[in-house]
N, C-alpha and C positions, 0 to 999 in steps of 0.2 A: 602599723595603721600610719598613714600621711596626715600630717596636719594640715597639708594644703587645702582650701576652699573648692577652690577650682576643680580640683583629684574627686572631690567628695561629689561632687555633683553628675560627675560620666557614672548614665545609667547602664550601658553596653559591655564596658571592659570589666571583667572579672564574673560577669553573670554567668551562672549555669544554666539559664532557661532564655538562651538564646533565640527571639523569633526572626523569621526571615520572610521579609516581604516580597511578594514579588511583579508589585508596581510600581512606579517609579513612586518614591516617597523622600523629598529633600529635607524633612524634618528628624531621619535618622541620625542623622550630621550633627556633632556633637565638639565642641573645642575646649582647648585646655593653654592655660598662661604661657605664654613663652619666658621662660627665667633669662634666655639673653638679647633681649630689646634692644640692645647699645650695640649689636652687633650684627651684620648680614653675614648669614650663611643658606645652603639652600637645602632644604630637606625633598629627596624623592623618594616616591612610592613607585613601585614595578608593579604591575596588576596583570597578570599571565592571562586572567580567566574569564576576562571581561567578556559579557555577552549581551545581546540584547537581539530584538527583533528586526526584519525588515516590515516597514509599514506597509509594500505593497503583498507581498507574499507570504508575508507571517515565518518564514522560514529565521533560522537563528543565524546570527551576524558573531562571528568569534574575533576578538583582539588581546592586544596588552596594551596595555593603558602605560603611560608613563606620566607623571605628575609631578612636577619639582615645583615647590617656592620659595620664596625669602620671606619668611615670616615677620611681621611688626609684631602686635602685643599679641594674639591670639594665634593657635595651633590646631588645626585638625588632630582629632583621636581616632588612630588608625582603624579600631576595630568598627567606630561607626561609620569611618569610612568605606571599608570592605563591603556592611550592609546594605550603606547607600547604593554601591556601585551592583551591589546582588538586583539592588530595585530595580535593574533596568533591564531585568530578565525577560520578563512579558510586558517590556515596553515596545513600541512598534516608532522605531523612528532611523532617520538616515544617518550613516556613521558621522558626517559633518556634522548635524543638528546634534549629538548624542557627545560628542567633546566641546561644544561652545554651552550646552547646556549644563555641563560637570564644571566647567570654568567658572560659567555664571554663577551657581550656587554654592562655588568656592572662596569666590569674591565676595560675596553675598553675606557669607558665615562669616570669616576671618578679616577681610580688608588687607589679605598681604600688602606688601610693597611690591613682589613682583611673582606673577603664576604662569604657568604653562602647561599645557595637557595635549598628549602626543597619542593619537591611536595607532596602532599597529595593526590594521583588520590583513584576516585570513585571507584568501582569494574567491573567490566566486565567480565561474563564469570565467576564468583565465586572467581576472583582473585584482590588484590588492586596491586598496583606499587608504592611503595615510593621513590623516586628517590632521593641520599643527592649529591649534591656537593659543596665544598669550594675552598677558594684559601687565601693562604697568601702570602702579598708580601717578595720575595725571600730576602735570607740573611738577614732576620729579627726575633724577637721573633715572629714574626703573621704569617711564615712560619711554625715556630714549634707549635705554637698552632694550624693551622691547621689540621696538622699533628695528634696530640690528639682528636682534634676534630672528625676528620673523625673516626678515631680507635674508639672513646664513643660515638658517635655520637646517639647511639638509647639503649646506655646500661639502660636505665630507660624507656622505651617507656609508652608515656601518653595513657589515657584511649582515646579512637577513639570513639566520640561520633556522629560523623556525617556520618555515613555508616549503 
């Protein structure tokens, strides 16, 4: 077993009794300490099974979410992130709102140096919506990085093969 105190307080990881919450719940998110806070590096999550509900029709919307961040002192634990994202299942919100809420919750949770969330939603009615949002810590090089990445985030779009 680990002697790290930050790992001991994780409640979801390793639990044999996972409870899935069907309503939006940011309290599901948990952190652990970054063992390399002296270095900039990206952590990227690819979440191909994200679902939320259209706030008007109640129909499900499906997306692949890409969450990338440069941690500072805290990092998000992946199982807690999975459970948190699952909590959007019965949550009514537009695509643009969902990615902004996720970003806001993760900034509040971790206070990362930089973070971005990109939702690539499957088409409905012949149109897809792919909102992108980012954040760089104010008054740092990461704020400048966020501005540049926002301006150029889709300059070289990848081949879409999931639609």
